[in-house]
Jmol script that loads the backbone (N, CA, C; Angstrom):
load data "model"
ATOM      1  N   MET A   1     102.608  60.039 191.848  1.00  0.00           N
ATOM      2  CA  MET A   1     101.706  60.907 192.623  1.00  0.00           C
ATOM      3  C   MET A   1     100.640  61.390 191.803  1.00  0.00           C
ATOM      4  N   GLU A   2      99.455  61.220 192.164  1.00  0.00           N
ATOM      5  CA  GLU A   2      98.288  61.662 191.410  1.00  0.00           C
ATOM      6  C   GLU A   2      97.893  63.202 191.787  1.00  0.00           C
ATOM      7  N   THR A   3      97.816  64.024 190.825  1.00  0.00           N
ATOM      8  CA  THR A   3      97.407  65.396 191.056  1.00  0.00           C
ATOM      9  C   THR A   3      96.193  65.774 190.299  1.00  0.00           C
ATOM     10  N   THR A   4      95.453  66.712 190.805  1.00  0.00           N
ATOM     11  CA  THR A   4      94.310  67.340 190.151  1.00  0.00           C
ATOM     12  C   THR A   4      94.598  68.699 189.647  1.00  0.00           C
ATOM     13  N   ASP A   5      93.604  69.277 189.098  1.00  0.00           N
ATOM     14  CA  ASP A   5      93.987  70.706 188.744  1.00  0.00           C
ATOM     15  C   ASP A   5      93.676  71.738 189.986  1.00  0.00           C
ATOM     16  N   LYS A   6      93.254  71.142 191.095  1.00  0.00           N
ATOM     17  CA  LYS A   6      93.067  72.022 192.255  1.00  0.00           C
ATOM     18  C   LYS A   6      94.224  71.935 193.275  1.00  0.00           C
ATOM     19  N   THR A   7      95.089  70.903 193.180  1.00  0.00           N
ATOM     20  CA  THR A   7      96.227  70.837 194.122  1.00  0.00           C
ATOM     21  C   THR A   7      97.527  70.875 193.304  1.00  0.00           C
ATOM     22  N   ALA A   8      98.453  71.330 193.842  1.00  0.00           N
ATOM     23  CA  ALA A   8      99.898  71.256 193.338  1.00  0.00           C
ATOM     24  C   ALA A   8     100.593  70.117 193.980  1.00  0.00           C
ATOM     25  N   PRO A   9     101.561  69.415 193.233  1.00  0.00           N
ATOM     26  CA  PRO A   9     102.201  68.426 193.884  1.00  0.00           C
ATOM     27  C   PRO A   9     103.325  69.019 194.744  1.00  0.00           C
ATOM     28  N   VAL A  10     103.487  68.327 195.929  1.00  0.00           N
ATOM     29  CA  VAL A  10     104.465  68.811 196.769  1.00  0.00           C
ATOM     30  C   VAL A  10     105.798  68.170 196.516  1.00  0.00           C
ATOM     31  N   THR A  11     106.729  69.050 196.177  1.00  0.00           N
ATOM     32  CA  THR A  11     108.066  68.542 195.888  1.00  0.00           C
ATOM     33  C   THR A  11     109.005  69.306 196.814  1.00  0.00           C
ATOM     34  N   HIS A  12     110.045  68.668 197.112  1.00  0.00           N
ATOM     35  CA  HIS A  12     111.123  69.202 197.990  1.00  0.00           C
ATOM     36  C   HIS A  12     112.291  69.743 197.076  1.00  0.00           C
ATOM     37  N   GLN A  13     112.018  70.973 196.611  1.00  0.00           N
ATOM     38  CA  GLN A  13     113.007  71.556 195.809  1.00  0.00           C
ATOM     39  C   GLN A  13     114.022  72.364 196.736  1.00  0.00           C
ATOM     40  N   PRO A  14     115.361  72.093 196.559  1.00  0.00           N
ATOM     41  CA  PRO A  14     116.398  72.797 197.319  1.00  0.00           C
ATOM     42  C   PRO A  14     116.338  74.228 197.039  1.00  0.00           C
ATOM     43  N   ASP A  15     116.838  75.095 197.909  1.00  0.00           N
ATOM     44  CA  ASP A  15     116.963  76.549 197.694  1.00  0.00           C
ATOM     45  C   ASP A  15     117.905  76.774 196.563  1.00  0.00           C
ATOM     46  N   GLN A  16     117.557  77.727 195.762  1.00  0.00           N
ATOM     47  CA  GLN A  16     118.344  78.063 194.565  1.00  0.00           C
ATOM     48  C   GLN A  16     119.781  78.523 195.034  1.00  0.00           C
ATOM     49  N   ASN A  17     119.762  79.371 196.061  1.00  0.00           N
ATOM     50  CA  ASN A  17     120.967  79.898 196.508  1.00  0.00           C
ATOM     51  C   ASN A  17     122.010  78.795 196.931  1.00  0.00           C
ATOM     52  N   THR A  18     121.439  77.813 197.729  1.00  0.00           N
ATOM     53  CA  THR A  18     122.236  76.738 198.166  1.00  0.00           C
ATOM     54  C   THR A  18     122.777  75.828 196.966  1.00  0.00           C
ATOM     55  N   THR A  19     121.890  75.733 195.943  1.00  0.00           N
ATOM     56  CA  THR A  19     122.280  75.045 194.731  1.00  0.00           C
ATOM     57  C   THR A  19     123.385  75.782 193.975  1.00  0.00           C
ATOM     58  N   SER A  20     123.188  77.035 193.860  1.00  0.00           N
ATOM     59  CA  SER A  20     124.281  77.883 193.212  1.00  0.00           C
ATOM     60  C   SER A  20     125.557  77.818 193.956  1.00  0.00           C
ATOM     61  N   LEU A  21     125.534  77.932 195.299  1.00  0.00           N
ATOM     62  CA  LEU A  21     126.743  77.792 196.081  1.00  0.00           C
ATOM     63  C   LEU A  21     127.451  76.410 195.875  1.00  0.00           C
ATOM     64  N   ASP A  22     126.751  75.390 195.871  1.00  0.00           N
ATOM     65  CA  ASP A  22     127.252  74.065 195.707  1.00  0.00           C
ATOM     66  C   ASP A  22     127.765  73.979 194.262  1.00  0.00           C
ATOM     67  N   LEU A  23     127.252  74.582 193.344  1.00  0.00           N
ATOM     68  CA  LEU A  23     127.732  74.359 191.943  1.00  0.00           C
ATOM     69  C   LEU A  23     129.114  75.212 191.848  1.00  0.00           C
ATOM     70  N   MET A  24     129.066  76.320 192.396  1.00  0.00           N
ATOM     71  CA  MET A  24     130.270  77.227 192.392  1.00  0.00           C
ATOM     72  C   MET A  24     131.498  76.452 193.056  1.00  0.00           C
ATOM     73  N   ASN A  25     131.199  75.828 194.228  1.00  0.00           N
ATOM     74  CA  ASN A  25     132.369  75.094 194.907  1.00  0.00           C
ATOM     75  C   ASN A  25     132.655  73.871 194.052  1.00  0.00           C
ATOM     76  N   ARG A  26     131.711  73.181 193.459  1.00  0.00           N
ATOM     77  CA  ARG A  26     132.040  72.078 192.648  1.00  0.00           C
ATOM     78  C   ARG A  26     132.840  72.411 191.367  1.00  0.00           C
ATOM     79  N   MET A  27     132.686  73.698 190.852  1.00  0.00           N
ATOM     80  CA  MET A  27     133.382  74.075 189.683  1.00  0.00           C
ATOM     81  C   MET A  27     134.681  74.749 190.039  1.00  0.00           C
ATOM     82  N   LYS A  28     135.055  74.692 191.383  1.00  0.00           N
ATOM     83  CA  LYS A  28     136.238  75.352 191.996  1.00  0.00           C
ATOM     84  C   LYS A  28     136.279  76.816 191.800  1.00  0.00           C
ATOM     85  N   MET A  29     135.065  77.467 192.011  1.00  0.00           N
ATOM     86  CA  MET A  29     135.003  79.003 191.963  1.00  0.00           C
ATOM     87  C   MET A  29     134.853  79.321 193.395  1.00  0.00           C
ATOM     88  N   HIS A  30     135.809  79.117 194.153  1.00  0.00           N
ATOM     89  CA  HIS A  30     135.714  79.312 195.615  1.00  0.00           C
ATOM     90  C   HIS A  30     135.696  80.861 196.040  1.00  0.00           C
ATOM     91  N   GLY A  31     136.351  81.705 195.222  1.00  0.00           N
ATOM     92  CA  GLY A  31     136.275  83.202 195.497  1.00  0.00           C
ATOM     93  C   GLY A  31     134.908  83.623 195.131  1.00  0.00           C
ATOM     94  N   MET A  32     134.275  83.211 194.085  1.00  0.00           N
ATOM     95  CA  MET A  32     133.015  83.671 193.663  1.00  0.00           C
ATOM     96  C   MET A  32     131.949  83.130 194.784  1.00  0.00           C
ATOM     97  N   ALA A  33     132.027  81.947 195.188  1.00  0.00           N
ATOM     98  CA  ALA A  33     131.157  81.416 196.221  1.00  0.00           C
ATOM     99  C   ALA A  33     131.218  82.178 197.515  1.00  0.00           C
ATOM    100  N   GLU A  34     132.520  82.540 197.921  1.00  0.00           N
ATOM    101  CA  GLU A  34     132.553  83.334 199.163  1.00  0.00           C
ATOM    102  C   GLU A  34     131.927  84.692 198.994  1.00  0.00           C
ATOM    103  N   ALA A  35     132.134  85.356 197.848  1.00  0.00           N
ATOM    104  CA  ALA A  35     131.487  86.638 197.692  1.00  0.00           C
ATOM    105  C   ALA A  35     129.976  86.582 197.576  1.00  0.00           C
ATOM    106  N   PHE A  36     129.398  85.444 196.990  1.00  0.00           N
ATOM    107  CA  PHE A  36     128.064  85.304 196.915  1.00  0.00           C
ATOM    108  C   PHE A  36     127.468  85.025 198.351  1.00  0.00           C
ATOM    109  N   ARG A  37     128.221  84.241 199.094  1.00  0.00           N
ATOM    110  CA  ARG A  37     127.746  83.906 200.417  1.00  0.00           C
ATOM    111  C   ARG A  37     127.754  85.244 201.261  1.00  0.00           C
ATOM    112  N   GLU A  38     128.718  86.057 201.155  1.00  0.00           N
ATOM    113  CA  GLU A  38     128.750  87.391 201.826  1.00  0.00           C
ATOM    114  C   GLU A  38     127.661  88.252 201.346  1.00  0.00           C
ATOM    115  N   SER A  39     127.292  88.194 200.078  1.00  0.00           N
ATOM    116  CA  SER A  39     126.284  89.075 199.569  1.00  0.00           C
ATOM    117  C   SER A  39     124.887  88.531 200.215  1.00  0.00           C
ATOM    118  N   LEU A  40     124.788  87.254 200.286  1.00  0.00           N
ATOM    119  CA  LEU A  40     123.492  86.762 200.973  1.00  0.00           C
ATOM    120  C   LEU A  40     123.321  87.139 202.453  1.00  0.00           C
ATOM    121  N   ALA A  41     124.325  87.295 203.037  1.00  0.00           N
ATOM    122  CA  ALA A  41     124.324  87.678 204.420  1.00  0.00           C
ATOM    123  C   ALA A  41     124.171  89.134 204.664  1.00  0.00           C
ATOM    124  N   GLY A  42     124.442  90.010 203.769  1.00  0.00           N
ATOM    125  CA  GLY A  42     124.349  91.445 203.703  1.00  0.00           C
ATOM    126  C   GLY A  42     123.234  91.979 202.820  1.00  0.00           C
ATOM    127  N   THR A  43     123.282  93.242 202.617  1.00  0.00           N
ATOM    128  CA  THR A  43     122.458  93.971 201.682  1.00  0.00           C
ATOM    129  C   THR A  43     123.225  94.438 200.270  1.00  0.00           C
ATOM    130  N   THR A  44     124.251  93.834 200.160  1.00  0.00           N
ATOM    131  CA  THR A  44     125.066  94.286 198.924  1.00  0.00           C
ATOM    132  C   THR A  44     124.443  94.127 197.623  1.00  0.00           C
ATOM    133  N   ALA A  45     123.778  92.907 197.554  1.00  0.00           N
ATOM    134  CA  ALA A  45     123.146  92.597 196.279  1.00  0.00           C
ATOM    135  C   ALA A  45     121.983  93.539 195.869  1.00  0.00           C
ATOM    136  N   GLN A  46     121.304  93.940 196.954  1.00  0.00           N
ATOM    137  CA  GLN A  46     120.082  94.750 196.638  1.00  0.00           C
ATOM    138  C   GLN A  46     120.485  96.089 196.081  1.00  0.00           C
ATOM    139  N   SER A  47     121.784  96.632 196.510  1.00  0.00           N
ATOM    140  CA  SER A  47     122.077  97.982 196.008  1.00  0.00           C
ATOM    141  C   SER A  47     122.935  97.975 194.676  1.00  0.00           C
ATOM    142  N   MET A  48     123.005  96.822 194.122  1.00  0.00           N
ATOM    143  CA  MET A  48     123.771  96.721 192.816  1.00  0.00           C
ATOM    144  C   MET A  48     122.811  96.254 191.606  1.00  0.00           C
ATOM    145  N   THR A  49     123.318  96.715 190.502  1.00  0.00           N
ATOM    146  CA  THR A  49     122.624  96.204 189.354  1.00  0.00           C
ATOM    147  C   THR A  49     123.132  94.696 188.968  1.00  0.00           C
ATOM    148  N   PRO A  50     122.455  93.993 188.156  1.00  0.00           N
ATOM    149  CA  PRO A  50     122.906  92.771 187.879  1.00  0.00           C
ATOM    150  C   PRO A  50     124.275  92.617 187.236  1.00  0.00           C
ATOM    151  N   ASP A  51     124.498  93.613 186.338  1.00  0.00           N
ATOM    152  CA  ASP A  51     125.938  93.574 185.734  1.00  0.00           C
ATOM    153  C   ASP A  51     127.022  93.914 186.629  1.00  0.00           C
ATOM    154  N   SER A  52     126.797  94.929 187.615  1.00  0.00           N
ATOM    155  CA  SER A  52     127.785  95.232 188.636  1.00  0.00           C
ATOM    156  C   SER A  52     127.879  94.136 189.620  1.00  0.00           C
ATOM    157  N   PHE A  53     126.831  93.450 189.952  1.00  0.00           N
ATOM    158  CA  PHE A  53     126.920  92.269 190.857  1.00  0.00           C
ATOM    159  C   PHE A  53     127.804  91.197 190.203  1.00  0.00           C
ATOM    160  N   LEU A  54     127.524  90.901 188.968  1.00  0.00           N
ATOM    161  CA  LEU A  54     128.402  89.900 188.255  1.00  0.00           C
ATOM    162  C   LEU A  54     129.771  90.217 188.126  1.00  0.00           C
ATOM    163  N   SER A  55     130.025  91.555 187.913  1.00  0.00           N
ATOM    164  CA  SER A  55     131.372  92.061 187.824  1.00  0.00           C
ATOM    165  C   SER A  55     132.082  91.897 189.073  1.00  0.00           C
ATOM    166  N   MET A  56     131.367  92.157 190.311  1.00  0.00           N
ATOM    167  CA  MET A  56     132.043  92.055 191.576  1.00  0.00           C
ATOM    168  C   MET A  56     132.355  90.562 191.953  1.00  0.00           C
ATOM    169  N   LEU A  57     131.409  89.679 191.549  1.00  0.00           N
ATOM    170  CA  LEU A  57     131.681  88.256 191.718  1.00  0.00           C
ATOM    171  C   LEU A  57     132.987  87.784 190.924  1.00  0.00           C
ATOM    172  N   LEU A  58     133.061  88.230 189.695  1.00  0.00           N
ATOM    173  CA  LEU A  58     134.177  87.857 188.752  1.00  0.00           C
ATOM    174  C   LEU A  58     135.520  88.355 189.341  1.00  0.00           C
ATOM    175  N   HIS A  59     135.343  89.692 189.881  1.00  0.00           N
ATOM    176  CA  HIS A  59     136.648  90.289 190.432  1.00  0.00           C
ATOM    177  C   HIS A  59     137.130  89.509 191.716  1.00  0.00           C
ATOM    178  N   ARG A  60     136.112  89.128 192.560  1.00  0.00           N
ATOM    179  CA  ARG A  60     136.487  88.481 193.595  1.00  0.00           C
ATOM    180  C   ARG A  60     137.203  87.074 193.322  1.00  0.00           C
ATOM    181  N   GLU A  61     136.602  86.430 192.314  1.00  0.00           N
ATOM    182  CA  GLU A  61     137.117  85.110 191.887  1.00  0.00           C
ATOM    183  C   GLU A  61     138.525  85.294 191.356  1.00  0.00           C
ATOM    184  N   TRP A  62     138.740  86.473 190.540  1.00  0.00           N
ATOM    185  CA  TRP A  62     140.020  86.637 190.004  1.00  0.00           C
ATOM    186  C   TRP A  62     141.031  86.953 191.158  1.00  0.00           C
ATOM    187  N   ASP A  63     140.638  87.764 192.032  1.00  0.00           N
ATOM    188  CA  ASP A  63     141.524  88.074 193.191  1.00  0.00           C
ATOM    189  C   ASP A  63     141.849  86.845 194.051  1.00  0.00           C
ATOM    190  N   TRP A  64     140.882  85.903 194.311  1.00  0.00           N
ATOM    191  CA  TRP A  64     140.987  84.741 195.011  1.00  0.00           C
ATOM    192  C   TRP A  64     142.072  83.823 194.313  1.00  0.00           C
ATOM    193  N   ARG A  65     141.975  83.678 192.984  1.00  0.00           N
ATOM    194  CA  ARG A  65     142.940  82.818 192.305  1.00  0.00           C
ATOM    195  C   ARG A  65     144.236  83.361 192.281  1.00  0.00           C
ATOM    196  N   ALA A  66     144.434  84.787 192.089  1.00  0.00           N
ATOM    197  CA  ALA A  66     145.667  85.362 192.090  1.00  0.00           C
ATOM    198  C   ALA A  66     146.354  85.197 193.486  1.00  0.00           C
ATOM    199  N   GLN A  67     145.743  85.302 194.559  1.00  0.00           N
ATOM    200  CA  GLN A  67     146.247  85.121 195.940  1.00  0.00           C
ATOM    201  C   GLN A  67     146.482  83.780 196.231  1.00  0.00           C
ATOM    202  N   ALA A  68     145.752  82.792 195.575  1.00  0.00           N
ATOM    203  CA  ALA A  68     146.155  81.352 195.822  1.00  0.00           C
ATOM    204  C   ALA A  68     147.367  81.066 195.000  1.00  0.00           C
ATOM    205  N   ALA A  69     147.575  81.701 193.857  1.00  0.00           N
ATOM    206  CA  ALA A  69     148.806  81.391 193.010  1.00  0.00           C
ATOM    207  C   ALA A  69     149.983  81.965 193.788  1.00  0.00           C
ATOM    208  N   VAL A  70     149.919  83.104 194.389  1.00  0.00           N
ATOM    209  CA  VAL A  70     150.998  83.726 195.121  1.00  0.00           C
ATOM    210  C   VAL A  70     151.399  82.852 196.265  1.00  0.00           C
ATOM    211  N   THR A  71     150.310  82.284 197.039  1.00  0.00           N
ATOM    212  CA  THR A  71     150.481  81.460 198.168  1.00  0.00           C
ATOM    213  C   THR A  71     151.124  80.172 197.768  1.00  0.00           C
ATOM    214  N   ARG A  72     150.721  79.566 196.629  1.00  0.00           N
ATOM    215  CA  ARG A  72     151.264  78.333 196.147  1.00  0.00           C
ATOM    216  C   ARG A  72     152.718  78.508 195.718  1.00  0.00           C
ATOM    217  N   LEU A  73     153.027  79.560 195.022  1.00  0.00           N
ATOM    218  CA  LEU A  73     154.333  79.663 194.517  1.00  0.00           C
ATOM    219  C   LEU A  73     155.285  80.070 195.635  1.00  0.00           C
ATOM    220  N   THR A  74     154.845  80.787 196.616  1.00  0.00           N
ATOM    221  CA  THR A  74     155.712  81.094 197.809  1.00  0.00           C
ATOM    222  C   THR A  74     156.034  79.916 198.578  1.00  0.00           C
ATOM    223  N   LYS A  75     155.056  78.998 198.735  1.00  0.00           N
ATOM    224  CA  LYS A  75     155.249  77.843 199.502  1.00  0.00           C
ATOM    225  C   LYS A  75     156.165  76.799 198.848  1.00  0.00           C
ATOM    226  N   ASN A  76     156.031  76.760 197.447  1.00  0.00           N
ATOM    227  CA  ASN A  76     156.942  75.796 196.787  1.00  0.00           C
ATOM    228  C   ASN A  76     158.299  76.444 196.351  1.00  0.00           C
ATOM    229  N   ALA A  77     158.465  77.664 196.579  1.00  0.00           N
ATOM    230  CA  ALA A  77     159.787  78.260 196.294  1.00  0.00           C
ATOM    231  C   ALA A  77     160.930  77.631 197.206  1.00  0.00           C
ATOM    232  N   ALA A  78     162.026  77.451 196.557  1.00  0.00           N
ATOM    233  CA  ALA A  78     163.108  76.814 197.422  1.00  0.00           C
ATOM    234  C   ALA A  78     164.006  77.969 197.912  1.00  0.00           C
ATOM    235  N   PHE A  79     163.556  78.757 198.886  1.00  0.00           N
ATOM    236  CA  PHE A  79     164.378  79.746 199.418  1.00  0.00           C
ATOM    237  C   PHE A  79     165.534  79.131 200.253  1.00  0.00           C
ATOM    238  N   ARG A  80     166.709  79.906 200.190  1.00  0.00           N
ATOM    239  CA  ARG A  80     167.939  79.387 200.850  1.00  0.00           C
ATOM    240  C   ARG A  80     167.759  79.551 202.384  1.00  0.00           C
ATOM    241  N   TYR A  81     167.188  80.731 202.784  1.00  0.00           N
ATOM    242  CA  TYR A  81     167.056  81.001 204.209  1.00  0.00           C
ATOM    243  C   TYR A  81     165.620  81.183 204.655  1.00  0.00           C
ATOM    244  N   LYS A  82     165.237  80.720 205.723  1.00  0.00           N
ATOM    245  CA  LYS A  82     163.898  80.950 206.282  1.00  0.00           C
ATOM    246  C   LYS A  82     163.968  82.185 207.125  1.00  0.00           C
ATOM    247  N   ALA A  83     163.992  83.340 206.546  1.00  0.00           N
ATOM    248  CA  ALA A  83     163.933  84.590 207.206  1.00  0.00           C
ATOM    249  C   ALA A  83     162.966  85.483 206.798  1.00  0.00           C
ATOM    250  N   TYR A  84     162.528  86.363 207.663  1.00  0.00           N
ATOM    251  CA  TYR A  84     161.369  87.322 207.495  1.00  0.00           C
ATOM    252  C   TYR A  84     161.996  88.776 207.728  1.00  0.00           C
ATOM    253  N   PRO A  85     161.316  89.677 207.035  1.00  0.00           N
ATOM    254  CA  PRO A  85     161.723  91.178 207.328  1.00  0.00           C
ATOM    255  C   PRO A  85     161.563  91.582 208.781  1.00  0.00           C
ATOM    256  N   GLU A  86     160.522  90.903 209.471  1.00  0.00           N
ATOM    257  CA  GLU A  86     160.351  91.367 210.824  1.00  0.00           C
ATOM    258  C   GLU A  86     161.348  90.886 211.784  1.00  0.00           C
ATOM    259  N   GLU A  87     162.291  89.913 211.355  1.00  0.00           N
ATOM    260  CA  GLU A  87     163.269  89.535 212.201  1.00  0.00           C
ATOM    261  C   GLU A  87     164.619  90.245 212.100  1.00  0.00           C
ATOM    262  N   ILE A  88     164.662  91.298 211.345  1.00  0.00           N
ATOM    263  CA  ILE A  88     165.909  92.020 211.157  1.00  0.00           C
ATOM    264  C   ILE A  88     166.249  92.788 212.340  1.00  0.00           C
ATOM    265  N   ASP A  89     167.465  92.706 212.838  1.00  0.00           N
ATOM    266  CA  ASP A  89     167.889  93.356 214.033  1.00  0.00           C
ATOM    267  C   ASP A  89     168.601  94.665 213.612  1.00  0.00           C
ATOM    268  N   TYR A  90     167.896  95.805 213.770  1.00  0.00           N
ATOM    269  CA  TYR A  90     168.481  97.035 213.344  1.00  0.00           C
ATOM    270  C   TYR A  90     169.452  97.652 214.415  1.00  0.00           C
ATOM    271  N   ALA A  91     169.624  97.070 215.516  1.00  0.00           N
ATOM    272  CA  ALA A  91     170.407  97.668 216.575  1.00  0.00           C
ATOM    273  C   ALA A  91     171.977  97.217 216.248  1.00  0.00           C
ATOM    274  N   THR A  92     172.208  96.224 215.405  1.00  0.00           N
ATOM    275  CA  THR A  92     173.588  95.859 215.060  1.00  0.00           C
ATOM    276  C   THR A  92     174.258  96.902 214.257  1.00  0.00           C
ATOM    277  N   ASN A  93     175.524  97.293 214.572  1.00  0.00           N
ATOM    278  CA  ASN A  93     176.277  98.251 213.794  1.00  0.00           C
ATOM    279  C   ASN A  93     176.902  97.635 212.631  1.00  0.00           C
ATOM    280  N   ARG A  94     176.473  98.035 211.365  1.00  0.00           N
ATOM    281  CA  ARG A  94     177.009  97.537 210.242  1.00  0.00           C
ATOM    282  C   ARG A  94     177.817  98.565 209.403  1.00  0.00           C
ATOM    283  N   GLY A  95     178.049  99.687 210.026  1.00  0.00           N
ATOM    284  CA  GLY A  95     178.907 100.716 209.325  1.00  0.00           C
ATOM    285  C   GLY A  95     178.062 101.249 208.082  1.00  0.00           C
ATOM    286  N   LEU A  96     176.827 101.308 208.171  1.00  0.00           N
ATOM    287  CA  LEU A  96     176.034 101.761 207.065  1.00  0.00           C
ATOM    288  C   LEU A  96     175.917 103.451 207.026  1.00  0.00           C
ATOM    289  N   ASP A  97     176.470 103.864 208.083  1.00  0.00           N
ATOM    290  CA  ASP A  97     176.283 105.387 208.202  1.00  0.00           C
ATOM    291  C   ASP A  97     177.464 106.098 207.570  1.00  0.00           C
ATOM    292  N   ARG A  98     178.443 105.364 207.185  1.00  0.00           N
ATOM    293  CA  ARG A  98     179.787 105.864 206.536  1.00  0.00           C
ATOM    294  C   ARG A  98     179.653 105.717 204.957  1.00  0.00           C
ATOM    295  N   ASN A  99     180.317 106.704 204.365  1.00  0.00           N
ATOM    296  CA  ASN A  99     180.434 106.656 202.835  1.00  0.00           C
ATOM    297  C   ASN A  99     181.496 105.587 202.510  1.00  0.00           C
ATOM    298  N   GLN A 100     181.139 104.605 201.621  1.00  0.00           N
ATOM    299  CA  GLN A 100     181.922 103.489 201.306  1.00  0.00           C
ATOM    300  C   GLN A 100     183.058 103.894 200.276  1.00  0.00           C
ATOM    301  N   MET A 101     183.097 105.191 199.761  1.00  0.00           N
ATOM    302  CA  MET A 101     184.007 105.491 198.750  1.00  0.00           C
ATOM    303  C   MET A 101     185.225 106.123 199.291  1.00  0.00           C
TER     304      MET A 101
END
end "model"
wireframe off; spacefill off
backbone 0.3
color backbone group
């Protein structure tokens, strides 16, 4: 494409935020990408300094990875029973009101 000093070449450069989100997802920084996407939708980033914004992104990534590890370990655990605390029947008399000694 020929250009002169009076005209600038027309290039289709993608949005920097879209590129950043794509790179975060490709580097498997899903928590950071989610926090960045939320900050773009709101006004969170404007009220923060750059170092506090970076700190917030890093903390969200750390929390996301910790939650993913807990979910993965719970899913892969070989529990003997498939029971939940919500399923406990407290109406059953088990003699817990007596002293066992």
